[in-house]
C-alpha angles and dihedrals in degrees: 000000000000093000091050096047090045094054094049098049106020119129097030122145117272112246137156147214137233116180111210135188122261119270135184114270123229125218089213099054099257092124088054090055089047094056092048090054092049101047105015133267111332113244110195122208140053139085127287115201117202125196104215122207096228146018129276107215120222094248100050113070087100112111091216102048104036116108108168125085100234090059094051092050090062096039093061088077094053104043132054128206134221092246140007126235117217122210093264088058093249113141122230137178128284122140084354115064092194144341144197134212120222123243090250089051093230100100134058122197114205127195107205133208113263099212102060122114131173121245091263092054096261110144118245105229141135090287088058091050092051092046091053099047094042089049092055094057092043105106090215090067091059092212120199125195092354092066091061091044091060092053111172094008114166110167149324121233122204103222094177135328095294102020120083135174120211113201129202129195090227135004111295112195099183094055099100093047090046093047087061091063127096091237089070087043114130127257124196113264089205091056094043092055092042099051101028111181089005096062094100085064093049103039113183119185136147098260133128092262129044131200120273106170139341117212105195116242091000121060149332119227119207125184129199118275099234090200096054115126106141108085119164117273094258092057121120095228143010125227127055122336116275095233117079092206141015115197118189116201121195107235107164094166107087094207090054092047093056092043096054090050096046090049088048095237085129130028100213137030134174140211093032113201114251096243090061099042094081094047092048093048091052094049113091090206091069144045129214128197123187127188133170112253114233103232149109097283124250100282140182109233113196109201102247093190089070127070132275091020093060085075115088092211090055092050090048089052092052090051097046087053091064122084093199097170093056093046092049091049092049096049101036099034090221098309089110131030136210116284114226097174134052085240131066113248097247093049113110108262096024112163120208092189095105099046107128089001092136137031146206108273115160091170093057090047088053093049093046092051095045088052089051091056099255106138127194115238130204089278092059097247125112127246135186125190089351092307121117118229093244124162116202114202110198116214139180105168103064120213094340106160087003088285097148089048087057091046090051087060091048088051090060095045092052092050087062088067096039098261118135116215119192128180114221108199109205136176111259095255094051091042090052092047093049091046093051091047091049089240097153144078096217141008127191126200152120131230122208117224139143095224134055089236084090084086091071090060091053104038113018130092087205095055124087093278092054112183088347091070109140094246091054088223121156101177118145090204095053089044089055095050089052096047088051090052098064095036094056115085097179102097097212093049088048091054090053092048091054094043087057089049094052094047089051094048092051095042090054095041090233085149136007111216113218113184145344109243120222108199111219133199122190130186148167113268103258100068115091138183107030113148141180128252124200123307088021116281123142114259115207099184094102094034122123140167119239110227 
């Protein structure tokens, strides 16, 4: 792998990355001058090569269909959003200059910029907004995260060329936050009609970078959009991006990703392994930035529709056998911490009420399983009625974020109480099919999102996943909590609702949170001006290479 990557990207210019905080942009160029004073004189041009921790499949560069994190990280440079969300959760203008909420709180009227065009020259206007939102809810689109983020969407009305009214069937409190995410970014109506099913291989947005070339299973090459002049209001400059080209290399193997960065064959790498973070932070030739990813934490979901996991006591026995804190410290070396809630701590509505609410208790696990008739055999595993107590966890993303390493420790811990845990690695299509059919004992995963409404996608029978929600819950009380959450527009009342929902999920062991993920980006020292969006993806619009 090292040889292949080296041969592809060897000999490139040495550059570097500094991830800075968000600042207010200025239409008169003051922000550009401020950035120059902070990091030196901006020198436009050049190519930035990014070693991506993952693979972008050939069918996924469609803002509305993508569901995996690596894809959305790449798409942020291609697609723009109506608004931008700042770290304090305030919402600022982007493609929309202003907006009003109706008195019944069911409709948003957006006033759009009049100078925006898609990469293919198609005007961005009210008709384009309507096309995009209607496309997301069309079952033929098979939208992924975007469908959840439109919630109770009903229709879009074109008021005039640059004024659009977005209507919901009910109040939908998360909408403005969701509208800042790339999943509700805007695709060219002309390109969608032109390419049809091939649009994901020919993505066309309004972003600061446009597609130059996709090399399947290898890389995505993006080039500067020379007409771009509509950056978000927190950008450091206006006009086209400073970089001429942004090349994204797929480097899934973490050792290789660090190696090509340290040998300066790439200038940026993300998701740095814990064992390398300390060294890179101490090396003056590199810079490291970490930020908590806003999301539903990486969680173990036992299929509660299948015996014996439909028994709360058995789920509790499974959980009390796990020393999650020890496992997380062993694998992540202090760079991540145990997750106690379905939501990450910086997420709006996070509740700390269940932190340390349950403990490791192998003796209690053994007792519960014995009482339930699961008896240990000579091999140390439990059986009942001739069936071994085996948990098959299906997976399709490999050791992303060292997750399989973590599960390997869980496997040894569970063995101590007689539970066999087996990882079944599957191609994406097979994995999706089995997940939709409920053909699994356990699934583990996370879901990035800037709003706690993400819980509705994961746990509710009334969300977009319906009865196929990943947790396999079918609990009217939990459904009601999650419905109330998006209906309530008062922030403090929303927090209380989501606190109740998180407590209920933990108390019923509908999910077992594992760790809080800190997203990391490392670079050589010459690259300046890379920032994070919400939920935490790198933004390259202000990036430049010091020469």
